[in-house]
FIDO-43173 format. One record per atom (N, C-alpha, C): residue number from 1; atom name; x, y, z. Coordinates in Angstrom, 2 decimals, decimal comma. Layout:
residues N
- nr / atom / X / Y / Z
- NUM / CA / X / Y / Z .
...
//
This chain:
residues 77
- nr / atom / X / Y / Z
- 1 / N / -14,36 / -18,59 / 7,26 .
- 1 / CA / -13,01 / -17,93 / 7,24 .
- 1 / C / -13,36 / -16,60 / 7,18 .
- 2 / N / -14,49 / -15,90 / 6,54 .
- 2 / CA / -14,98 / -14,41 / 6,52 .
- 2 / C / -15,27 / -14,02 / 7,87 .
- 3 / N / -15,68 / -15,03 / 8,52 .
- 3 / CA / -16,41 / -14,58 / 10,16 .
- 3 / C / -15,26 / -14,45 / 11,13 .
- 4 / N / -14,11 / -15,24 / 10,79 .
- 4 / CA / -12,92 / -15,00 / 11,65 .
- 4 / C / -12,31 / -13,76 / 11,29 .
- 5 / N / -12,26 / -13,33 / 9,82 .
- 5 / CA / -11,37 / -12,36 / 9,80 .
- 5 / C / -12,44 / -11,09 / 10,57 .
- 6 / N / -13,55 / -11,11 / 9,97 .
- 6 / CA / -14,14 / -9,76 / 10,88 .
- 6 / C / -13,95 / -9,31 / 12,27 .
- 7 / N / -14,00 / -10,92 / 13,09 .
- 7 / CA / -14,06 / -10,79 / 14,40 .
- 7 / C / -12,59 / -10,63 / 14,81 .
- 8 / N / -11,49 / -10,67 / 14,35 .
- 8 / CA / -10,21 / -10,66 / 14,71 .
- 8 / C / -9,63 / -9,08 / 14,03 .
- 9 / N / -9,35 / -8,46 / 15,16 .
- 9 / CA / -8,70 / -7,20 / 14,69 .
- 9 / C / -7,63 / -7,07 / 13,94 .
- 10 / N / -6,62 / -8,29 / 14,07 .
- 10 / CA / -5,61 / -8,16 / 13,15 .
- 10 / C / -5,80 / -8,45 / 11,74 .
- 11 / N / -7,02 / -9,51 / 11,55 .
- 11 / CA / -7,35 / -9,13 / 10,04 .
- 11 / C / -7,76 / -8,37 / 9,45 .
- 12 / N / -8,70 / -7,58 / 10,27 .
- 12 / CA / -9,26 / -6,12 / 9,65 .
- 12 / C / -8,15 / -5,36 / 9,19 .
- 13 / N / -6,90 / -5,31 / 9,95 .
- 13 / CA / -5,51 / -3,88 / 9,74 .
- 13 / C / -5,21 / -4,65 / 8,62 .
- 14 / N / -4,96 / -6,27 / 8,65 .
- 14 / CA / -4,15 / -6,71 / 7,67 .
- 14 / C / -5,01 / -6,38 / 5,92 .
- 15 / N / -6,20 / -6,51 / 6,02 .
- 15 / CA / -6,94 / -6,47 / 4,85 .
- 15 / C / -7,03 / -4,81 / 4,33 .
- 16 / N / -7,19 / -3,94 / 5,39 .
- 16 / CA / -7,16 / -2,42 / 5,42 .
- 16 / C / -5,85 / -2,08 / 5,08 .
- 17 / N / -4,21 / -2,34 / 5,26 .
- 17 / CA / -3,17 / -2,03 / 4,96 .
- 17 / C / -2,72 / -3,00 / 3,53 .
- 18 / N / -3,33 / -4,08 / 3,13 .
- 18 / CA / -2,82 / -4,63 / 1,67 .
- 18 / C / -3,81 / -3,53 / 0,95 .
- 19 / N / -5,23 / -3,29 / 1,16 .
- 19 / CA / -5,97 / -2,56 / 0,29 .
- 19 / C / -5,25 / -1,10 / 0,02 .
- 20 / N / -5,07 / -0,66 / 0,86 .
- 20 / CA / -4,43 / 0,72 / 0,97 .
- 20 / C / -3,11 / 0,76 / 0,51 .
- 21 / N / -2,38 / -0,21 / 0,45 .
- 21 / CA / -1,14 / -0,70 / -0,39 .
- 21 / C / -1,31 / -0,54 / -1,63 .
- 22 / N / -2,33 / -1,37 / -2,51 .
- 22 / CA / -2,69 / -1,54 / -3,63 .
- 22 / C / -2,87 / -0,40 / -4,34 .
- 23 / N / -3,88 / 0,48 / -3,50 .
- 23 / CA / -4,57 / 1,95 / -3,70 .
- 23 / C / -3,02 / 2,75 / -4,00 .
- 24 / N / -2,53 / 2,92 / -3,18 .
- 24 / CA / -0,98 / 3,77 / -3,25 .
- 24 / C / -0,04 / 3,26 / -4,41 .
- 25 / N / 0,28 / 2,08 / -4,64 .
- 25 / CA / 1,02 / 1,51 / -5,60 .
- 25 / C / 0,47 / 1,65 / -7,08 .
- 26 / N / -1,12 / 1,53 / -6,91 .
- 26 / CA / -1,62 / 1,84 / -8,44 .
- 26 / C / -1,73 / 3,25 / -8,78 .
- 27 / N / -1,54 / 4,04 / -7,53 .
- 27 / CA / -1,84 / 5,65 / -7,93 .
- 27 / C / -0,35 / 5,97 / -8,29 .
- 28 / N / 0,78 / 5,16 / -7,58 .
- 28 / CA / 2,00 / 5,67 / -8,16 .
- 28 / C / 2,24 / 5,10 / -9,63 .
- 29 / N / 1,73 / 3,92 / -10,03 .
- 29 / CA / 2,03 / 3,44 / -11,32 .
- 29 / C / 1,00 / 4,64 / -12,49 .
- 30 / N / -0,20 / 4,92 / -12,08 .
- 30 / CA / -1,08 / 5,90 / -12,74 .
- 30 / C / -0,05 / 7,22 / -13,12 .
- 31 / N / 0,56 / 7,97 / -11,72 .
- 31 / CA / 1,53 / 9,01 / -12,14 .
- 31 / C / 2,60 / 8,97 / -13,07 .
- 32 / N / 2,97 / 7,44 / -13,12 .
- 32 / CA / 4,56 / 7,23 / -13,89 .
- 32 / C / 3,80 / 6,97 / -15,11 .
- 33 / N / 3,00 / 6,54 / -15,26 .
- 33 / CA / 2,45 / 6,10 / -16,82 .
- 33 / C / 1,99 / 7,46 / -17,34 .
- 34 / N / 1,42 / 8,27 / -16,63 .
- 34 / CA / 1,06 / 10,21 / -17,03 .
- 34 / C / 2,64 / 10,65 / -17,81 .
- 35 / N / 3,41 / 10,67 / -16,61 .
- 35 / CA / 4,77 / 11,46 / -16,68 .
- 35 / C / 5,38 / 10,88 / -17,97 .
- 36 / N / 5,38 / 9,57 / -18,19 .
- 36 / CA / 6,22 / 8,80 / -19,45 .
- 36 / C / 5,42 / 9,05 / -20,41 .
- 37 / N / 4,00 / 9,20 / -20,38 .
- 37 / CA / 3,45 / 9,45 / -21,96 .
- 37 / C / 3,52 / 10,94 / -22,22 .
- 38 / N / 3,63 / 11,80 / -21,27 .
- 38 / CA / 3,60 / 13,51 / -21,43 .
- 38 / C / 5,04 / 13,52 / -21,74 .
- 39 / N / 5,77 / 13,38 / -21,19 .
- 39 / CA / 7,53 / 13,27 / -21,27 .
- 39 / C / 8,57 / 14,62 / -21,24 .
- 40 / N / 7,51 / 15,69 / -20,47 .
- 40 / CA / 7,92 / 16,83 / -20,33 .
- 40 / C / 8,80 / 17,03 / -18,93 .
- 41 / N / 9,79 / 17,64 / -18,87 .
- 41 / CA / 10,47 / 17,57 / -17,46 .
- 41 / C / 9,77 / 17,68 / -16,13 .
- 42 / N / 8,64 / 18,76 / -16,57 .
- 42 / CA / 7,58 / 18,77 / -15,27 .
- 42 / C / 7,12 / 17,58 / -14,97 .
- 43 / N / 6,40 / 16,94 / -16,12 .
- 43 / CA / 5,57 / 15,89 / -15,39 .
- 43 / C / 6,73 / 14,70 / -14,84 .
- 44 / N / 7,71 / 14,75 / -15,33 .
- 44 / CA / 9,02 / 13,55 / -14,99 .
- 44 / C / 9,30 / 14,07 / -13,56 .
- 45 / N / 9,44 / 15,19 / -13,11 .
- 45 / CA / 9,46 / 15,95 / -11,82 .
- 45 / C / 8,63 / 15,53 / -10,98 .
- 46 / N / 7,19 / 15,38 / -11,47 .
- 46 / CA / 5,98 / 15,26 / -10,71 .
- 46 / C / 5,81 / 13,93 / -10,21 .
- 47 / N / 6,33 / 13,14 / -11,25 .
- 47 / CA / 6,42 / 11,68 / -10,94 .
- 47 / C / 7,60 / 11,60 / -9,87 .
- 48 / N / 9,10 / 12,05 / -9,84 .
- 48 / CA / 10,14 / 11,82 / -9,03 .
- 48 / C / 9,09 / 12,20 / -7,45 .
- 49 / N / 8,67 / 13,48 / -7,27 .
- 49 / CA / 8,07 / 13,89 / -6,13 .
- 49 / C / 7,11 / 13,11 / -5,86 .
- 50 / N / 6,24 / 12,40 / -6,56 .
- 50 / CA / 5,48 / 11,73 / -6,08 .
- 50 / C / 5,78 / 10,48 / -5,33 .
- 51 / N / 6,85 / 9,82 / -5,97 .
- 51 / CA / 7,48 / 8,44 / -5,71 .
- 51 / C / 8,40 / 8,85 / -4,46 .
- 52 / N / 8,90 / 9,80 / -4,57 .
- 52 / CA / 9,70 / 9,97 / -2,99 .
- 52 / C / 8,72 / 10,49 / -1,64 .
- 53 / N / 7,67 / 10,81 / -2,13 .
- 53 / CA / 6,40 / 10,90 / -0,98 .
- 53 / C / 6,04 / 9,94 / -0,84 .
- 54 / N / 5,83 / 8,53 / -1,75 .
- 54 / CA / 4,88 / 7,35 / -1,50 .
- 54 / C / 5,79 / 6,61 / -0,85 .
- 55 / N / 7,19 / 6,35 / -0,95 .
- 55 / CA / 8,08 / 5,38 / -0,57 .
- 55 / C / 8,03 / 5,42 / 0,90 .
- 56 / N / 8,08 / 6,07 / 1,85 .
- 56 / CA / 7,82 / 6,26 / 3,01 .
- 56 / C / 6,35 / 5,31 / 3,32 .
- 57 / N / 5,47 / 5,97 / 2,87 .
- 57 / CA / 4,00 / 5,16 / 3,34 .
- 57 / C / 3,85 / 3,91 / 2,73 .
- 58 / N / 4,73 / 3,55 / 1,55 .
- 58 / CA / 4,38 / 2,17 / 1,37 .
- 58 / C / 5,35 / 1,28 / 2,18 .
- 59 / N / 6,44 / 1,52 / 2,62 .
- 59 / CA / 7,52 / 1,02 / 3,66 .
- 59 / C / 6,45 / 0,62 / 4,82 .
- 60 / N / 5,92 / 1,84 / 5,62 .
- 60 / CA / 4,74 / 1,60 / 6,66 .
- 60 / C / 3,78 / 0,54 / 6,56 .
- 61 / N / 2,98 / 0,76 / 5,37 .
- 61 / CA / 1,88 / 0,13 / 5,03 .
- 61 / C / 2,63 / -1,54 / 4,73 .
- 62 / N / 3,62 / -1,81 / 4,15 .
- 62 / CA / 4,33 / -3,16 / 4,50 .
- 62 / C / 4,18 / -3,45 / 5,82 .
- 63 / N / 5,06 / -2,79 / 6,50 .
- 63 / CA / 5,30 / -3,19 / 8,19 .
- 63 / C / 4,30 / -3,57 / 8,39 .
- 64 / N / 2,86 / -2,61 / 8,65 .
- 64 / CA / 1,66 / -2,99 / 9,22 .
- 64 / C / 1,02 / -4,57 / 8,64 .
- 65 / N / 1,10 / -4,48 / 7,40 .
- 65 / CA / 0,35 / -5,69 / 6,64 .
- 65 / C / 1,18 / -6,79 / 7,35 .
- 66 / N / 2,38 / -7,00 / 7,56 .
- 66 / CA / 3,41 / -7,88 / 7,78 .
- 66 / C / 3,05 / -8,33 / 9,17 .
- 67 / N / 3,16 / -7,35 / 10,27 .
- 67 / CA / 3,03 / -7,39 / 11,72 .
- 67 / C / 1,18 / -7,91 / 11,96 .
- 68 / N / 0,50 / -7,38 / 11,11 .
- 68 / CA / -0,86 / -7,68 / 11,49 .
- 68 / C / -1,08 / -9,17 / 10,70 .
- 69 / N / -0,43 / -9,54 / 9,72 .
- 69 / CA / -0,57 / -10,98 / 9,28 .
- 69 / C / -0,02 / -12,10 / 10,19 .
- 70 / N / 1,21 / -11,60 / 10,43 .
- 70 / CA / 1,57 / -12,30 / 11,47 .
- 70 / C / 0,75 / -12,42 / 12,75 .
- 71 / N / 0,40 / -11,50 / 13,40 .
- 71 / CA / -0,66 / -11,61 / 14,52 .
- 71 / C / -2,06 / -12,53 / 13,95 .
- 72 / N / -2,56 / -12,59 / 13,12 .
- 72 / CA / -3,62 / -12,87 / 12,75 .
- 72 / C / -3,09 / -14,73 / 12,58 .
- 73 / N / -1,84 / -15,02 / 12,32 .
- 73 / CA / -1,53 / -16,39 / 11,99 .
- 73 / C / -1,28 / -16,92 / 13,74 .
- 74 / N / -0,66 / -16,22 / 14,31 .
- 74 / CA / -0,41 / -16,59 / 15,81 .
- 74 / C / -1,63 / -16,92 / 16,16 .
- 75 / N / -2,53 / -15,71 / 16,28 .
- 75 / CA / -3,77 / -15,63 / 16,75 .
- 75 / C / -4,74 / -16,64 / 16,86 .
- 76 / N / -4,62 / -17,40 / 15,58 .
- 76 / CA / -5,38 / -18,42 / 15,17 .
- 76 / C / -5,22 / -19,64 / 15,60 .
- 77 / N / -3,88 / -20,17 / 16,57 .
- 77 / CA / -3,98 / -21,03 / 16,90 .
- 77 / C / -4,33 / -21,24 / 18,15 .
//
């Protein structure tokens, strides 16, 4: 299975997109935990701005991961 993922470009893109998605969501979670722990208006504003910046990025990564996953399944037939 690993050999097929390495040779298929859809597999590489799917793994990269899901990995980046996990990092982005984890980073947003870390900022949210920090903001809730500190509890100041400034930290909560930072959290809101971070989430507003990352939502479009997450949408794009989800779309890329979905398309690459479909391409991986269709290409394996």
